[in-house]
C-alpha positions in Angstrom: -16.7 11.5 206.6 -15.7 15.2 206.0 -16.3 16.0 202.3 -17.2 19.0 200.2 -18.3 16.6 197.4 -17.3 13.1 196.4 -16.0 14.3 193.0 -13.5 16.8 194.5 -12.5 14.7 197.6 -9.1 13.8 196.3 -8.3 17.2 194.9 -9.4 18.9 198.1 -7.2 16.6 200.2 -4.2 17.2 198.0 -4.7 20.9 198.3 -4.5 20.6 202.1 -1.4 18.3 201.9 0.5 20.8 199.8 -0.6 23.7 202.0 0.8 21.9 205.1 3.9 20.5 203.5 6.0 23.2 201.9 8.5 20.9 200.2 5.9 19.0 198.1 4.7 20.4 194.8 1.4 19.4 193.1 1.2 19.3 189.3 -2.6 19.1 188.6 -2.2 18.3 184.9 -2.1 15.4 184.5 -1.9 14.9 188.3 1.3 14.1 190.3 3.3 15.2 193.4 7.0 15.8 193.5 9.7 17.1 195.8 10.1 20.9 195.5 13.8 20.5 195.2 15.0 18.4 192.3 17.2 15.3 192.8 20.9 15.5 192.7 22.2 14.7 189.2 22.8 11.0 188.6 20.5 9.9 191.4 17.9 7.2 190.9 14.4 8.7 191.1 11.9 6.6 193.0 8.2 6.9 192.0 5.2 5.2 193.4 1.5 5.7 193.5 -1.9 4.1 193.6 -5.4 4.8 194.5 -6.0 7.5 197.0 -7.5 6.5 200.4 -4.3 4.8 201.6 -2.6 7.8 203.1 0.0 8.5 204.3 1.0 6.0 201.6 1.9 7.2 199.1 1.8 11.0 199.2 3.2 11.2 202.7 6.3 9.3 201.6 7.7 12.0 199.4 11.0 13.4 200.7 14.8 13.0 200.9 15.6 9.4 201.6 12.3 8.2 200.2 10.2 8.9 197.1 10.8 11.6 194.5 7.3 11.6 193.1 3.9 10.1 193.7 1.0 9.6 191.3 -2.3 9.5 193.2 -5.4 8.0 191.5 -9.0 8.5 192.5 -10.1 6.7 195.6 -8.9 3.0 195.4 -8.2 3.5 191.7 -4.8 3.3 190.1 -3.3 6.3 188.5 -3.4 6.4 184.7 -0.4 5.8 182.5 -0.2 9.5 181.5 0.2 10.6 185.1 3.0 8.1 185.6 4.8 8.9 182.4 4.8 12.7 183.0 5.8 12.3 186.7 8.7 10.0 185.7 10.0 12.5 183.2 9.7 15.3 185.7 11.9 13.7 188.3 14.4 11.9 186.1 17.8 13.1 187.1 20.0 10.9 184.9 20.2 7.8 187.1 17.0 6.2 185.8 13.5 5.9 187.3 12.3 3.1 189.6 8.6 2.4 189.9 7.5 0.7 193.1 4.1 -0.9 192.2 1.6 -2.8 194.2 0.3 -6.0 192.6 -3.1 -4.9 191.5 -4.0 -5.3 187.9 -4.7 -1.6 187.2 -1.5 -0.4 188.9 0.7 -3.0 187.1 -0.9 -2.2 183.7 -0.7 1.6 183.9 2.8 1.7 185.3 3.8 -0.8 182.6 2.4 1.3 179.8 4.3 4.3 181.3 7.6 2.4 181.1 6.9 1.6 177.5 6.5 5.4 176.9 9.7 6.1 178.8 11.6 3.7 176.6 10.5 5.9 173.7 11.9 8.9 175.5 15.3 7.0 176.1 14.7 7.2 179.9 15.9 4.0 181.7 13.3 2.7 184.1 12.5 -0.5 186.0 10.0 -1.8 188.5 9.8 -3.5 191.9 6.5 -5.3 192.3 5.2 -5.6 195.8 3.1 -8.8 196.3 2.9 -9.5 200.0 -0.7 -10.3 200.9 -0.9 -14.0 201.8 -4.7 -13.9 201.7 -4.6 -14.1 197.9 -1.7 -16.5 197.7 -2.8 -19.2 195.4 -1.6 -20.8 192.2 -4.3 -19.4 189.9 -5.4 -15.8 189.6 -3.3 -12.6 189.7 -1.3 -13.6 192.8 -0.7 -11.9 196.1 -1.9 -8.3 196.4 0.5 -5.5 197.2 -0.4 -4.1 200.7 1.5 -3.1 203.9 5.0 -4.2 202.7 4.9 -1.4 200.1 6.1 1.3 202.5 8.9 -1.0 203.8 10.2 -1.5 200.2 9.9 2.3 199.5 11.8 3.2 202.7 14.7 0.8 202.1 15.0 1.6 198.3 14.7 5.3 199.0 17.7 5.2 201.4 19.7 3.2 198.8 18.9 5.7 196.1 19.8 8.6 198.4 23.2 7.2 199.1 23.9 7.0 195.3 23.3 3.4 194.4 22.7 2.5 190.7 19.3 1.8 189.3 20.1 -1.9 189.0 21.4 -2.1 192.6 18.3 -0.4 193.9 16.1 -2.7 191.9 17.9 -5.8 193.1 17.6 -4.7 196.7 13.9 -3.8 196.4 13.1 -7.2 194.9 14.9 -8.8 197.7 12.9 -6.9 200.3 9.7 -7.6 198.5 10.5 -11.3 198.3 11.0 -11.5 202.0 7.8 -9.6 203.0 4.4 -10.9 203.7 1.2 -9.4 205.2 -2.4 -10.2 206.2 -5.2 -8.0 207.3 -8.5 -8.1 209.3 -11.5 -5.8 209.3 -13.7 -5.1 212.3 -15.8 -2.7 210.2 -15.7 -2.0 206.5 -14.9 1.4 205.0 -17.3 3.8 203.3 -16.5 5.6 200.1 -16.8 9.4 200.0 -20.3 10.4 199.2 -21.7 6.9 199.8 -24.3 5.9 202.4 -23.4 2.2 202.4 -20.2 0.4 203.4 -18.0 -1.3 200.9 -19.3 -4.7 202.1 -21.8 -6.0 204.7 -20.3 -7.2 208.0 -22.8 -8.1 210.7 -22.2 -7.1 214.3 -20.3 -9.7 216.1 -18.3 -10.9 213.1 -14.9 -10.0 211.7 -13.5 -10.4 208.2 -10.1 -12.0 207.8 -8.0 -11.6 204.7 -9.4 -8.3 203.5 -7.7 -6.1 200.9 -6.9 -2.4 201.2 -9.5 -1.3 198.6 -12.6 -2.1 200.6 -12.8 -5.7 199.3 -14.3 -8.3 201.5 -12.0 -11.0 203.0 -11.4 -14.6 202.5 -13.0 -15.8 205.7 -15.7 -14.4 208.1 -15.6 -15.5 211.7 -17.1 -14.5 215.0 -15.3 -11.8 216.9 -12.4 -13.2 218.9 -9.9 -11.8 221.4 -7.0 -9.8 220.0 -4.5 -12.5 220.8 -6.4 -15.0 218.6 -6.7 -12.5 215.8 -2.9 -11.9 215.8 -2.3 -15.6 215.6 -4.8 -16.0 212.8 -3.0 -13.2 210.8 0.6 -14.0 211.7 0.8 -17.8 211.3 0.0 -17.7 207.6 2.7 -14.9 207.2 5.3 -17.0 209.1 4.4 -20.1 207.0 4.6 -18.3 203.7 8.0 -16.8 204.5 9.3 -20.1 206.0 10.6 -18.2 209.0 12.8 -20.3 211.3 14.0 -19.8 214.9 16.9 -17.3 215.1 15.8 -15.2 212.1 15.1 -11.4 212.4 12.3 -9.4 211.0 10.8 -5.9 210.8 7.5 -6.3 212.6 4.9 -3.8 211.3 1.5 -3.4 212.8 -0.6 -1.2 210.6 -3.9 0.5 211.2 -6.4 0.6 208.3 -7.7 4.1 209.0 -10.2 4.0 212.0 -8.1 2.0 214.5 -6.9 3.8 217.6 -3.2 3.8 218.4 -3.9 2.0 221.7 -5.4 -0.9 219.7 -2.4 -1.0 217.5 0.0 -1.1 220.4 -2.1 -3.9 221.9 -1.8 -5.9 218.7 1.9 -5.2 218.6 2.3 -6.6 222.1 0.5 -9.8 221.1 2.6 -10.0 217.9 5.9 -9.6 219.9 4.8 -12.5 222.2 3.8 -14.7 219.3 7.1 -14.2 217.5 9.1 -14.6 220.8 7.5 -17.9 221.4 8.7 -19.1 218.1 12.3 -17.8 218.5 11.9 -15.1 215.8 13.6 -11.8 216.7 12.2 -8.4 216.0 15.0 -6.3 214.7 12.8 -3.2 214.2 9.2 -2.5 215.2 6.9 -0.2 213.3 3.5 0.6 214.7 1.0 3.1 213.3 -1.4 3.8 210.4 0.7 4.0 207.3 -1.3 2.0 204.7 -4.9 2.7 205.3 -8.2 1.9 203.6 -10.1 5.1 204.1 -12.0 4.7 207.4 -11.9 1.0 207.7 -11.6 -0.3 211.3 -9.0 -3.0 211.2 -5.3 -3.7 211.0 -2.7 -5.6 209.1 0.5 -7.4 210.2 3.6 -7.3 208.0 6.8 -9.3 208.6 9.9 -8.6 206.6 13.0 -10.9 206.9 16.0 -8.6 207.1 19.7 -8.5 206.9 22.3 -6.0 208.1 22.2 -3.9 204.9 18.4 -3.6 205.0 18.5 -2.5 208.6 21.2 0.2 207.9 19.0 1.6 205.1 15.8 1.3 207.3 17.5 3.5 209.9 18.6 6.1 207.5 17.0 9.5 207.9 14.2 10.8 205.7 12.3 14.1 205.5 9.1 12.4 204.3 6.1 13.8 206.3 4.4 10.5 206.6 7.4 8.7 208.2 7.7 8.8 212.0 10.2 10.9 213.9 10.4 13.8 211.5 11.5 17.2 212.6 8.7 19.9 212.8 8.1 21.7 209.6 6.7 25.1 208.7 3.3 25.6 207.1 3.2 26.1 203.3 1.1 28.6 201.3 -2.5 27.7 200.6 -2.8 27.1 196.9 -5.7 27.8 194.6 -8.6 25.4 194.4 -8.2 23.1 191.5 -9.4 20.0 189.8 -7.8 16.6 189.4 -6.4 15.1 186.3 -5.6 16.4 182.8 -7.6 19.1 181.0 -7.7 17.2 177.6 -10.2 18.4 175.1 -10.6 16.4 171.9 -9.8 18.4 168.8 -12.3 18.6 166.0 -11.1 17.3 162.7 -12.0 18.3 159.2 -14.2 16.2 157.0 -17.8 15.0 157.1 -19.0 13.7 160.5 -20.2 10.1 160.6 -23.8 10.3 161.8 -23.7 6.5 162.6 -20.6 6.5 164.7 -21.5 9.8 166.5 -25.0 8.5 167.4 -23.6 5.1 168.4 -20.9 6.3 170.8 -22.9 9.2 172.2 -26.0 7.1 173.0 -23.7 4.4 174.5 -21.8 7.0 176.6 -25.1 8.5 177.9 -26.4 5.1 178.9 -23.3 4.3 180.8 -23.5 7.7 182.6 -27.2 7.1 183.5 -26.5 3.6 184.7 -23.6 4.5 187.0 -25.5 3.6 190.3 -26.3 0.1 188.9 -22.7 -0.4 187.7 -21.3 0.7 191.1 -23.6 -1.7 192.9 -22.6 -4.6 190.7 -18.9 -3.8 191.3 -19.5 -3.3 195.0 -20.9 -6.9 195.2 -18.2 -8.4 193.1 -15.1 -6.2 193.6 -14.3 -2.9 195.3 -17.1 -0.6 194.0 -15.1 1.8 191.8 -16.2 0.7 188.3 -19.1 3.1 188.0 -17.0 6.0 189.3 -14.3 5.2 186.7 -16.8 5.2 183.9 -18.2 8.6 185.0 -14.7 10.0 185.5 -13.9 9.3 181.9 -17.2 9.8 180.0 -18.2 12.9 181.8 -15.3 14.6 180.1 -16.9 14.2 176.7 -18.9 16.9 175.1 -21.7 14.7 173.8 -23.3 17.5 171.8 -20.0 17.9 169.9 -19.7 14.1 169.6 -23.1 14.0 167.9 -22.8 17.1 165.7 -19.2 17.9 164.8 -16.7 15.0 165.4 -15.6 12.7 162.6 -15.5 8.9 163.4 -11.8 8.8 164.2 -12.1 11.9 166.4 -15.0 10.3 168.3 -13.0 7.3 169.2 -9.9 9.3 170.0 -11.9 11.5 172.4 -13.2 8.5 174.2 -9.8 6.8 174.4 -8.1 9.9 175.7 -10.9 10.4 178.3 -10.3 6.9 179.7 -6.5 7.0 179.6 -6.4 10.4 181.1 -9.2 10.4 183.6 -10.4 6.9 184.6 -7.3 5.2 186.0 -7.6 1.7 187.3 -7.9 -1.5 185.2 -11.0 -0.3 183.5 -9.4 3.0 182.5 -6.5 1.3 180.9 -8.4 -1.4 179.2 -11.3 0.8 177.9 -8.7 3.4 176.8 -6.8 0.8 174.8 -10.0 -0.6 173.4 -11.1 2.7 172.0 -7.6 3.6 170.9 -7.6 0.6 168.5 -10.9 1.9 167.0 -9.3 5.4 166.6 -6.3 3.9 164.9 -8.1 1.3 162.8 -11.5 2.7 161.7 -10.6 4.5 158.4 -14.0 4.0 156.8 -17.2 3.1 158.5 -17.8 -0.4 157.1 -17.9 -4.0 158.3 -14.3 -4.7 157.5 -12.9 -1.6 159.3 -15.1 -2.1 162.4 -14.3 -5.8 162.6 -10.6 -5.1 162.3 -10.8 -2.5 165.1 -12.7 -4.8 167.4 -10.2 -7.7 166.7 -7.3 -5.4 167.3 -8.9 -4.1 170.5 -9.5 -7.6 171.8 -5.9 -8.7 171.0 -4.5 -5.7 172.8 -6.7 -6.2 175.9 -5.8 -9.9 176.2 -2.1 -9.1 175.7 -2.0 -6.4 178.3 -4.4 -7.8 180.9 -4.0 -11.6 180.3 -7.8 -12.3 180.5 -9.5 -14.9 178.4 -13.1 -16.0 177.9 -14.3 -17.5 181.2 -12.3 -15.2 183.4 -15.4 -13.0 184.2 -14.1 -9.9 182.5 -15.1 -7.6 179.6 -13.4 -10.2 177.3 -16.4 -12.5 177.9 -18.5 -10.0 175.9 -15.9 -8.8 173.4 -14.7 -12.2 172.2 -18.0 -13.5 171.0 -18.9 -10.2 169.5 -15.7 -10.2 167.5 -16.4 -13.7 166.3 -19.9 -12.6 165.2 -18.5 -9.7 163.2 -15.9 -11.8 161.5 -18.6 -14.3 160.4 -20.9 -11.6 159.0 -21.1 -10.4 155.4 -23.1 -7.2 155.9 -22.5 -4.4 158.5 -26.1 -4.3 159.7 -26.3 -8.0 160.2 -22.9 -8.2 161.8 -23.7 -5.5 164.4 -26.9 -7.2 165.2 -25.2 -10.5 165.7 -22.4 -8.9 167.7 -24.9 -7.2 170.0 -26.7 -10.5 170.6 -23.4 -12.4 171.2 -22.0 -9.7 173.5 -25.2 -9.7 175.6 -25.1 -13.5 175.9 -21.4 -13.3 176.8 -22.1 -10.7 179.5 -24.9 -12.7 180.9 -22.7 -15.8 181.1 -20.4 -14.0 183.6 -23.1 -14.1 186.3 -22.3 -17.7 187.2 -18.5 -17.5 186.6 -16.0 -17.4 189.5 -13.5 -14.8 188.5 -9.8 -15.6 187.9 -8.8 -12.1 186.8 -9.3 -8.6 188.1 -10.3 -7.6 191.6 -13.4 -9.9 191.5 -11.0 -12.8 191.6 -10.0 -11.7 195.2 -13.5 -12.5 196.5 -13.9 -15.8 194.8 -17.3 -17.4 195.0 -18.7 -14.3 196.6 -18.8 -12.8 193.1 -21.0 -15.6 191.7 -24.5 -14.4 190.8 -23.2 -11.0 189.7 -22.8 -9.9 186.1 -19.4 -8.5 185.4 -19.9 -4.7 184.9 -17.2 -4.4 182.3 -18.8 -7.1 180.1 -22.2 -5.4 180.6 -20.8 -2.1 179.3 -19.3 -3.8 176.3 -22.7 -5.4 175.6 -24.3 -2.0 175.7 -21.6 -0.7 173.3 -22.5 -3.2 170.6 -26.2 -2.8 171.3 -25.9 0.9 170.7 -24.0 0.2 167.5 -26.8 -2.1 166.2 -29.5 0.4 167.2 -27.6 3.3 165.4 -27.1 1.4 162.1 
């Protein structure tokens, strides 16, 4: 993989995109892309985004007839709420803002928080949730992931917004498209993260992985290598069944490469798909073949079918200037911008008043431990999820000036700095949840005593469960937080309460080792995550351990 460094990979790629695409602007603080020319007054503004590594989705879909703005996260990590909020304000043209969101916990959460902030700004907004992956179609858990159908929803909604449809009309249309779309994917070879020397999961030679996700997750079934015709059948039949497609119906048939699949292979797969559908009397109204929703350098493909009507096809055929969409006119090169970073440049302000030695040492020692343990956290998440947890922790906590935390910050400022670092830099589910957790400490800890810390922890737990929906037993950070809160609420002295909370959190984190996850990305790999401690719960256990040690 071509990299300068893993930490600048996304920013460096965006720099090149903007240089080669003169009608796209990059706003590095807090980090979003927009069209250079603003929307016509009264038009609906379409905004999407997600973890980088899926290009040309989403950055390549900016243009007339498609998206007005895109919020890129770090690799395979959702953008944070501040990015989405600022981008939405920037492109709002009076017709409202529509978020097109893939059904991943971090994306749903951060876009949702952004819409809450937009309501405070009196900006009308709504969401179309794309949930097309039949590999995760089951009654429990977070539901179908959002994958290949996302670009189909974006294209059709973008054309509707371009012709002047109202926000509610575009939302209704987008939800109709999403409800009639299903996908499934296969990997011949897993992807490798920038700067990593190991793939996202192990796949022996001679085997393939069915039902994989687009974030480097392993699949739902591993089978011996088979001919392309059989692979297409294994992917397409569940899609047809989930949609309930009957003879005589029409679909958009989309064969998508996952990043390292040659166009000849994709065309081969499309030929097999066309024959499969023809044999069942299902007509292909429009084909789409190419790599549009990738997973870095994964060798594999996905198949998406979308049941269509005449209105959808008219909008599908409408022109767009987006550089990632096929059949665009040639475009001139843009100016090469300055090298720059990625994300906001937040620096916590110092507040007056005597610094709390206890809180400063507590948080600084905890943050340093998390930074030092990043490789271990990444390995845990690689085995149970998609491997980005350690990266998210470092993305946030490396923003802190730990010397200032120890020497000059008051207790509220310490917690505010950590919260802002997570909300503004980490992205993903962990960024949102840890950001909200520390925000409750910032808002609640008025004095450093048992009652104040207990109230903050309880408020943090309530906020996390309300936003994320996780409960004890779901193999998440809640498994460590909940027993720690119970221990604090049962205590009568701060020192004893923190010691009990540390012990309870450690036991709660350890309990996740044998749990099959039902929330978060670990839920997508099912029993494969058994035997792995949840990294979020482990970090929370360290948090209370550091508190007990500092008291």
